[in-house]
C-alpha positions as CSV (number, residue, x, y, z in Angstrom):
1,M,12.2,-20.0,-36.2
2,K,13.1,-20.1,-33.0
3,K,15.9,-19.5,-31.2
4,N,17.2,-22.1,-28.8
5,R,18.5,-20.1,-25.2
6,T,20.8,-22.2,-23.6
7,T,19.6,-20.4,-20.3
8,P,15.9,-19.1,-19.3
9,K,15.2,-15.7,-19.6
10,G,14.7,-14.9,-16.1
11,S,17.9,-16.1,-14.8
12,P,20.7,-15.0,-13.0
13,R,23.5,-14.9,-15.7
14,N,20.7,-12.3,-18.1
15,R,20.0,-10.0,-15.1
16,T,22.3,-6.7,-15.0
17,T,22.0,-4.8,-11.4
18,T,20.1,-1.3,-11.5
19,D,21.6,2.0,-10.9
20,Y,18.7,3.4,-8.1
21,T,20.4,6.6,-7.6
22,N,19.5,8.2,-11.1
23,M,16.4,7.1,-10.6
24,K,13.4,9.7,-10.8
25,P,10.9,9.3,-7.5
26,R,8.2,6.9,-7.9
27,M,4.7,8.8,-8.3
28,L,1.6,7.5,-6.1
29,T,-1.3,6.5,-8.2
30,R,-4.4,9.0,-7.2
31,P,-6.2,6.2,-5.0
32,Q,-2.7,5.7,-3.4
33,R,-2.9,9.6,-2.8
34,L,-5.7,9.6,-1.2
35,V,-5.6,6.7,0.7
36,L,-2.3,8.2,2.8
37,N,-3.3,11.6,2.8
38,A,-6.2,10.1,5.0
39,L,-3.9,8.2,7.2
40,L,-1.5,11.6,7.8
41,D,-4.6,12.8,9.3
42,G,-5.8,9.5,11.0
43,P,-7.2,6.3,12.0
44,H,-9.9,5.3,9.0
45,T,-11.7,1.9,8.8
46,R,-11.8,-0.1,6.0
47,R,-15.0,0.9,5.3
48,E,-13.8,4.3,5.4
49,I,-10.7,3.6,2.8
50,D,-13.1,1.7,0.3
51,L,-15.5,4.9,0.0
52,L,-11.9,7.4,-0.5
53,T,-11.1,4.9,-3.1
54,G,-14.2,4.2,-5.1
55,G,-13.9,1.6,-7.4
56,Y,-10.7,0.4,-6.1
57,S,-10.6,-2.5,-3.5
58,G,-9.3,-0.7,-0.4
59,P,-7.3,-3.4,1.6
60,V,-5.2,-3.2,-2.2
61,V,-3.9,0.0,-2.2
62,I,-2.8,-0.7,1.7
63,H,-0.9,-3.5,0.5
64,Q,0.7,-1.4,-3.2
65,L,1.5,1.3,-0.5
66,R,3.2,-1.3,1.9
67,K,5.4,-2.1,-1.0
68,L,6.5,1.3,-1.5
69,G,8.0,1.2,2.0
70,V,5.3,2.9,4.3
71,A,4.6,0.9,7.4
72,I,0.3,0.9,7.8
73,E,-0.9,-0.8,11.1
74,C,-3.8,-3.1,10.6
75,H,-6.3,-3.3,14.1
76,M,-9.1,-5.2,14.3
77,V,-11.6,-3.2,16.8
78,L,-15.0,-4.8,17.9
79,Y,-18.2,-3.3,17.4
80,I,-21.6,-3.8,17.2
81,D,-23.8,-3.8,13.3
82,N,-26.9,-2.5,12.3
83,F,-28.6,-5.2,13.7
84,G,-27.1,-5.5,16.8
85,R,-24.8,-8.5,16.3
86,P,-21.1,-8.1,17.2
87,G,-18.3,-8.2,14.7
88,R,-14.8,-7.0,14.4
89,R,-13.7,-4.5,11.3
90,G,-10.4,-3.3,10.6
91,V,-8.8,0.3,11.4
92,Y,-5.9,1.0,9.6
93,R,-3.6,3.8,10.9
94,L,0.5,4.9,9.8
95,G,3.3,2.9,12.1
96,G,4.7,5.5,14.0
97,K,8.8,5.8,14.2
98,G,9.0,3.4,11.2
99,N,7.6,5.9,8.3
100,R,9.8,8.1,6.9
101,R,8.7,11.7,5.7
102,I,6.1,11.8,3.4
103,G,5.3,14.5,0.8
104,G,6.5,16.7,3.8
105,R,4.0,16.7,6.3
106,R,5.1,14.1,9.6
C-alpha cells in the first residue's frame, strides 16, 4: 500500500543542505579530458571537436564542461566549403580571464 505524502518529494521542506567543503573534486570523463586538453592547446572547430570525441557529440561535451565552470567561447567564422559555397562554422576556444587554473596548466 502506498503512503500518502503531505509534501511533494522535491519540495524545499524535504531538501537538506550539502556541505561542499569535504567533497572530492569531480573527475572528468575521457571525452571531456580530450576536449579540454585540445582547447588548452588552442582553438578548434566543431568538426575537430567531434573527431576528438569519437562517438560523442562535440557540443554536448562542450555543454558539460561549461556546466563544470569552464569558460568556453564559440565564434562563428566564415569559410568556403568543398563545393565553393560560403558557410559559417563554430570555432571553440577557452575564455581568457574567466578560467581557473585547470590540471596544472594555464
